[in-house]
TORKOL-4160 file (C-alpha; in steps of 0.2 Angstrom, whole numbers, padded with zeros to 4 digits, m for minus):
260
<pt num="1" X="0628" Y="0559" Z="0844"/>
<pt num="2" X="0609" Y="0565" Z="0849"/>
<pt num="3" X="0599" Y="0552" Z="0840"/>
<pt num="4" X="0581" Y="0548" Z="0845"/>
<pt num="5" X="0575" Y="0530" Z="0842"/>
<pt num="6" X="0560" Y="0530" Z="0853"/>
<pt num="7" X="0543" Y="0540" Z="0852"/>
<pt num="8" X="0542" Y="0556" Z="0859"/>
<pt num="9" X="0533" Y="0560" Z="0875"/>
<pt num="10" X="0516" Y="0569" Z="0872"/>
<pt num="11" X="0517" Y="0587" Z="0871"/>
<pt num="12" X="0535" Y="0586" Z="0865"/>
<pt num="13" X="0540" Y="0595" Z="0848"/>
<pt num="14" X="0545" Y="0581" Z="0838"/>
<pt num="15" X="0545" Y="0586" Z="0820"/>
<pt num="16" X="0546" Y="0602" Z="0808"/>
<pt num="17" X="0539" Y="0604" Z="0791"/>
<pt num="18" X="0538" Y="0617" Z="0778"/>
<pt num="19" X="0526" Y="0617" Z="0764"/>
<pt num="20" X="0534" Y="0629" Z="0750"/>
<pt num="21" X="0527" Y="0636" Z="0734"/>
<pt num="22" X="0543" Y="0630" Z="0725"/>
<pt num="23" X="0547" Y="0614" Z="0734"/>
<pt num="24" X="0562" Y="0609" Z="0724"/>
<pt num="25" X="0569" Y="0627" Z="0727"/>
<pt num="26" X="0567" Y="0625" Z="0746"/>
<pt num="27" X="0575" Y="0608" Z="0745"/>
<pt num="28" X="0591" Y="0615" Z="0736"/>
<pt num="29" X="0591" Y="0630" Z="0748"/>
<pt num="30" X="0591" Y="0620" Z="0764"/>
<pt num="31" X="0604" Y="0609" Z="0757"/>
<pt num="32" X="0616" Y="0621" Z="0754"/>
<pt num="33" X="0613" Y="0629" Z="0771"/>
<pt num="34" X="0611" Y="0614" Z="0782"/>
<pt num="35" X="0618" Y="0599" Z="0771"/>
<pt num="36" X="0601" Y="0592" Z="0771"/>
<pt num="37" X="0597" Y="0577" Z="0759"/>
<pt num="38" X="0580" Y="0576" Z="0751"/>
<pt num="39" X="0571" Y="0574" Z="0736"/>
<pt num="40" X="0553" Y="0576" Z="0729"/>
<pt num="41" X="0543" Y="0562" Z="0735"/>
<pt num="42" X="0530" Y="0550" Z="0728"/>
<pt num="43" X="0512" Y="0553" Z="0723"/>
<pt num="44" X="0505" Y="0544" Z="0737"/>
<pt num="45" X="0510" Y="0558" Z="0749"/>
<pt num="46" X="0509" Y="0572" Z="0737"/>
<pt num="47" X="0527" Y="0574" Z="0734"/>
<pt num="48" X="0531" Y="0576" Z="0753"/>
<pt num="49" X="0550" Y="0576" Z="0755"/>
<pt num="50" X="0557" Y="0569" Z="0771"/>
<pt num="51" X="0575" Y="0578" Z="0773"/>
<pt num="52" X="0588" Y="0569" Z="0781"/>
<pt num="53" X="0607" Y="0573" Z="0789"/>
<pt num="54" X="0619" Y="0559" Z="0790"/>
<pt num="55" X="0604" Y="0546" Z="0785"/>
<pt num="56" X="0592" Y="0551" Z="0799"/>
<pt num="57" X="0576" Y="0561" Z="0796"/>
<pt num="58" X="0577" Y="0581" Z="0802"/>
<pt num="59" X="0563" Y="0590" Z="0794"/>
<pt num="60" X="0551" Y="0589" Z="0781"/>
<pt num="61" X="0547" Y="0599" Z="0765"/>
<pt num="62" X="0532" Y="0598" Z="0754"/>
<pt num="63" X="0523" Y="0609" Z="0741"/>
<pt num="64" X="0510" Y="0621" Z="0746"/>
<pt num="65" X="0494" Y="0616" Z="0740"/>
<pt num="66" X="0477" Y="0625" Z="0742"/>
<pt num="67" X="0460" Y="0618" Z="0741"/>
<pt num="68" X="0451" Y="0623" Z="0725"/>
<pt num="69" X="0443" Y="0641" Z="0728"/>
<pt num="70" X="0455" Y="0644" Z="0743"/>
<pt num="71" X="0471" Y="0656" Z="0744"/>
<pt num="72" X="0488" Y="0648" Z="0744"/>
<pt num="73" X="0493" Y="0644" Z="0761"/>
<pt num="74" X="0508" Y="0655" Z="0769"/>
<pt num="75" X="0526" Y="0648" Z="0768"/>
<pt num="76" X="0529" Y="0644" Z="0785"/>
<pt num="77" X="0538" Y="0631" Z="0796"/>
<pt num="78" X="0526" Y="0621" Z="0806"/>
<pt num="79" X="0530" Y="0614" Z="0823"/>
<pt num="80" X="0522" Y="0597" Z="0827"/>
<pt num="81" X="0518" Y="0591" Z="0846"/>
<pt num="82" X="0518" Y="0572" Z="0850"/>
<pt num="83" X="0503" Y="0564" Z="0855"/>
<pt num="84" X="0498" Y="0546" Z="0858"/>
<pt num="85" X="0480" Y="0548" Z="0851"/>
<pt num="86" X="0477" Y="0562" Z="0839"/>
<pt num="87" X="0458" Y="0560" Z="0838"/>
<pt num="88" X="0458" Y="0562" Z="0857"/>
<pt num="89" X="0470" Y="0578" Z="0856"/>
<pt num="90" X="0460" Y="0584" Z="0842"/>
<pt num="91" X="0444" Y="0583" Z="0854"/>
<pt num="92" X="0453" Y="0592" Z="0868"/>
<pt num="93" X="0459" Y="0606" Z="0856"/>
<pt num="94" X="0441" Y="0610" Z="0851"/>
<pt num="95" X="0435" Y="0610" Z="0868"/>
<pt num="96" X="0449" Y="0620" Z="0875"/>
<pt num="97" X="0446" Y="0635" Z="0863"/>
<pt num="98" X="0457" Y="0629" Z="0849"/>
<pt num="99" X="0453" Y="0630" Z="0830"/>
<pt num="100" X="0455" Y="0615" Z="0819"/>
<pt num="101" X="0463" Y="0619" Z="0802"/>
<pt num="102" X="0465" Y="0600" Z="0796"/>
<pt num="103" X="0456" Y="0587" Z="0805"/>
<pt num="104" X="0465" Y="0570" Z="0809"/>
<pt num="105" X="0470" Y="0561" Z="0795"/>
<pt num="106" X="0480" Y="0544" Z="0792"/>
<pt num="107" X="0497" Y="0546" Z="0784"/>
<pt num="108" X="0499" Y="0529" Z="0777"/>
<pt num="109" X="0507" Y="0517" Z="0791"/>
<pt num="110" X="0519" Y="0529" Z="0797"/>
<pt num="111" X="0507" Y="0540" Z="0808"/>
<pt num="112" X="0492" Y="0551" Z="0810"/>
<pt num="113" X="0491" Y="0570" Z="0810"/>
<pt num="114" X="0482" Y="0586" Z="0812"/>
<pt num="115" X="0483" Y="0604" Z="0810"/>
<pt num="116" X="0476" Y="0618" Z="0823"/>
<pt num="117" X="0478" Y="0635" Z="0830"/>
<pt num="118" X="0477" Y="0639" Z="0848"/>
<pt num="119" X="0466" Y="0652" Z="0856"/>
<pt num="120" X="0479" Y="0666" Z="0851"/>
<pt num="121" X="0481" Y="0660" Z="0833"/>
<pt num="122" X="0497" Y="0651" Z="0835"/>
<pt num="123" X="0495" Y="0637" Z="0821"/>
<pt num="124" X="0504" Y="0620" Z="0826"/>
<pt num="125" X="0503" Y="0602" Z="0821"/>
<pt num="126" X="0499" Y="0586" Z="0831"/>
<pt num="127" X="0508" Y="0570" Z="0827"/>
<pt num="128" X="0504" Y="0553" Z="0832"/>
<pt num="129" X="0517" Y="0540" Z="0827"/>
<pt num="130" X="0515" Y="0524" Z="0819"/>
<pt num="131" X="0531" Y="0519" Z="0809"/>
<pt num="132" X="0538" Y="0535" Z="0811"/>
<pt num="133" X="0542" Y="0544" Z="0826"/>
<pt num="134" X="0549" Y="0561" Z="0821"/>
<pt num="135" X="0565" Y="0569" Z="0820"/>
<pt num="136" X="0579" Y="0556" Z="0822"/>
<pt num="137" X="0593" Y="0568" Z="0824"/>
<pt num="138" X="0592" Y="0583" Z="0836"/>
<pt num="139" X="0602" Y="0597" Z="0845"/>
<pt num="140" X="0617" Y="0597" Z="0835"/>
<pt num="141" X="0622" Y="0607" Z="0819"/>
<pt num="142" X="0609" Y="0607" Z="0805"/>
<pt num="143" X="0594" Y="0598" Z="0816"/>
<pt num="144" X="0581" Y="0607" Z="0827"/>
<pt num="145" X="0586" Y="0611" Z="0843"/>
<pt num="146" X="0572" Y="0622" Z="0850"/>
<pt num="147" X="0553" Y="0627" Z="0847"/>
<pt num="148" X="0546" Y="0643" Z="0854"/>
<pt num="149" X="0529" Y="0649" Z="0856"/>
<pt num="150" X="0527" Y="0667" Z="0853"/>
<pt num="151" X="0510" Y="0672" Z="0861"/>
<pt num="152" X="0499" Y="0687" Z="0865"/>
<pt num="153" X="0493" Y="0679" Z="0880"/>
<pt num="154" X="0505" Y="0668" Z="0892"/>
<pt num="155" X="0491" Y="0664" Z="0904"/>
<pt num="156" X="0478" Y="0658" Z="0891"/>
<pt num="157" X="0492" Y="0647" Z="0882"/>
<pt num="158" X="0497" Y="0640" Z="0899"/>
<pt num="159" X="0478" Y="0634" Z="0901"/>
<pt num="160" X="0476" Y="0629" Z="0883"/>
<pt num="161" X="0493" Y="0618" Z="0882"/>
<pt num="162" X="0490" Y="0611" Z="0898"/>
<pt num="163" X="0473" Y="0604" Z="0895"/>
<pt num="164" X="0476" Y="0598" Z="0877"/>
<pt num="165" X="0494" Y="0591" Z="0880"/>
<pt num="166" X="0499" Y="0591" Z="0898"/>
<pt num="167" X="0513" Y="0605" Z="0895"/>
<pt num="168" X="0517" Y="0615" Z="0909"/>
<pt num="169" X="0522" Y="0633" Z="0905"/>
<pt num="170" X="0533" Y="0641" Z="0919"/>
<pt num="171" X="0544" Y="0655" Z="0921"/>
<pt num="172" X="0563" Y="0651" Z="0916"/>
<pt num="173" X="0576" Y="0653" Z="0929"/>
<pt num="174" X="0586" Y="0668" Z="0925"/>
<pt num="175" X="0574" Y="0677" Z="0912"/>
<pt num="176" X="0567" Y="0689" Z="0926"/>
<pt num="177" X="0550" Y="0684" Z="0921"/>
<pt num="178" X="0553" Y="0689" Z="0901"/>
<pt num="179" X="0553" Y="0670" Z="0895"/>
<pt num="180" X="0545" Y="0654" Z="0900"/>
<pt num="181" X="0550" Y="0636" Z="0899"/>
<pt num="182" X="0538" Y="0623" Z="0891"/>
<pt num="183" X="0540" Y="0608" Z="0902"/>
<pt num="184" X="0533" Y="0589" Z="0899"/>
<pt num="185" X="0536" Y="0578" Z="0914"/>
<pt num="186" X="0547" Y="0591" Z="0922"/>
<pt num="187" X="0559" Y="0593" Z="0908"/>
<pt num="188" X="0561" Y="0609" Z="0896"/>
<pt num="189" X="0555" Y="0605" Z="0878"/>
<pt num="190" X="0554" Y="0622" Z="0872"/>
<pt num="191" X="0551" Y="0639" Z="0876"/>
<pt num="192" X="0537" Y="0652" Z="0876"/>
<pt num="193" X="0538" Y="0672" Z="0873"/>
<pt num="194" X="0525" Y="0686" Z="0875"/>
<pt num="195" X="0523" Y="0697" Z="0858"/>
<pt num="196" X="0523" Y="0716" Z="0864"/>
<pt num="197" X="0522" Y="0732" Z="0858"/>
<pt num="198" X="0540" Y="0730" Z="0852"/>
<pt num="199" X="0534" Y="0719" Z="0839"/>
<pt num="200" X="0518" Y="0727" Z="0830"/>
<pt num="201" X="0509" Y="0718" Z="0817"/>
<pt num="202" X="0518" Y="0701" Z="0822"/>
<pt num="203" X="0505" Y="0687" Z="0825"/>
<pt num="204" X="0506" Y="0673" Z="0838"/>
<pt num="205" X="0516" Y="0659" Z="0830"/>
<pt num="206" X="0527" Y="0644" Z="0835"/>
<pt num="207" X="0546" Y="0648" Z="0828"/>
<pt num="208" X="0558" Y="0634" Z="0824"/>
<pt num="209" X="0577" Y="0635" Z="0829"/>
<pt num="210" X="0591" Y="0625" Z="0819"/>
<pt num="211" X="0607" Y="0624" Z="0828"/>
<pt num="212" X="0623" Y="0629" Z="0818"/>
<pt num="213" X="0641" Y="0629" Z="0821"/>
<pt num="214" X="0643" Y="0647" Z="0818"/>
<pt num="215" X="0628" Y="0659" Z="0817"/>
<pt num="216" X="0637" Y="0673" Z="0809"/>
<pt num="217" X="0643" Y="0663" Z="0794"/>
<pt num="218" X="0627" Y="0653" Z="0792"/>
<pt num="219" X="0618" Y="0670" Z="0791"/>
<pt num="220" X="0631" Y="0677" Z="0778"/>
<pt num="221" X="0628" Y="0661" Z="0768"/>
<pt num="222" X="0609" Y="0664" Z="0768"/>
<pt num="223" X="0609" Y="0681" Z="0762"/>
<pt num="224" X="0620" Y="0676" Z="0747"/>
<pt num="225" X="0606" Y="0663" Z="0744"/>
<pt num="226" X="0593" Y="0677" Z="0744"/>
<pt num="227" X="0587" Y="0675" Z="0762"/>
<pt num="228" X="0581" Y="0688" Z="0773"/>
<pt num="229" X="0588" Y="0694" Z="0790"/>
<pt num="230" X="0575" Y="0699" Z="0802"/>
<pt num="231" X="0586" Y="0699" Z="0819"/>
<pt num="232" X="0605" Y="0700" Z="0814"/>
<pt num="233" X="0616" Y="0690" Z="0826"/>
<pt num="234" X="0616" Y="0692" Z="0845"/>
<pt num="235" X="0621" Y="0686" Z="0861"/>
<pt num="236" X="0606" Y="0679" Z="0873"/>
<pt num="237" X="0606" Y="0671" Z="0889"/>
<pt num="238" X="0609" Y="0654" Z="0881"/>
<pt num="239" X="0620" Y="0657" Z="0866"/>
<pt num="240" X="0621" Y="0667" Z="0850"/>
<pt num="241" X="0606" Y="0668" Z="0837"/>
<pt num="242" X="0598" Y="0676" Z="0823"/>
<pt num="243" X="0580" Y="0677" Z="0816"/>
<pt num="244" X="0579" Y="0675" Z="0796"/>
<pt num="245" X="0568" Y="0669" Z="0783"/>
<pt num="246" X="0571" Y="0659" Z="0767"/>
<pt num="247" X="0569" Y="0667" Z="0749"/>
<pt num="248" X="0551" Y="0660" Z="0749"/>
<pt num="249" X="0548" Y="0670" Z="0766"/>
<pt num="250" X="0547" Y="0655" Z="0779"/>
<pt num="251" X="0554" Y="0662" Z="0796"/>
<pt num="252" X="0567" Y="0653" Z="0807"/>
<pt num="253" X="0580" Y="0654" Z="0819"/>
<pt num="254" X="0597" Y="0648" Z="0819"/>
<pt num="255" X="0606" Y="0645" Z="0836"/>
<pt num="256" X="0623" Y="0641" Z="0843"/>
<pt num="257" X="0621" Y="0637" Z="0861"/>
<pt num="258" X="0633" Y="0642" Z="0875"/>
<pt num="259" X="0647" Y="0628" Z="0879"/>
<pt num="260" X="0640" Y="0620" Z="0895"/>
């Protein structure tokens, strides 16, 4: 069982969460799709729900809230990158050309967080662990398995994420220069793809991948629950995947890796 019991290395995707217009509907949808358990939380944390699978935290779902006079935020999955010092990381993000969306804040005793966008506009979070390290179960059906940066400028992203987190973005072996690996300490922790003319109107973003037992049956179940399919199931270098959205519009990928 791929359980995580220690803090993630700086720069490693460590958590994902969703801010939904209808939090309860989102909790119900992902319970049915992935088997997650989660309930609307207490007022101290704005009702934020930590969803679990077999008792281990796998993702967060909260209620989307906008400051007075501001538009409602988009319903999206956010990737959080680990840091040992959120304030220092925030300072580096800004000096490297990133944009601060929500400055460093304490989340009780469980950690510190911030939300930012890289120079190309891809939004991400930063998590400094306290009592909570992040996802406690990964790389198996119903859990986080991959995080992918889709960017308009791979070279620019390489400089930004290298300076801010020490992430190395290098060509992935066997991808013929069309896909890159995000490496931390010499280990691949995610991927990067270039947004091209074949995806007009798609802004730079981080895409969350969840592992499943069967991509096709998961997509069928999603459609029956009013989800949307952007890229039907297809074979790729590492396995079979599809890109979909939940009924409220949050995009994510479902993926079954090839047997090694």
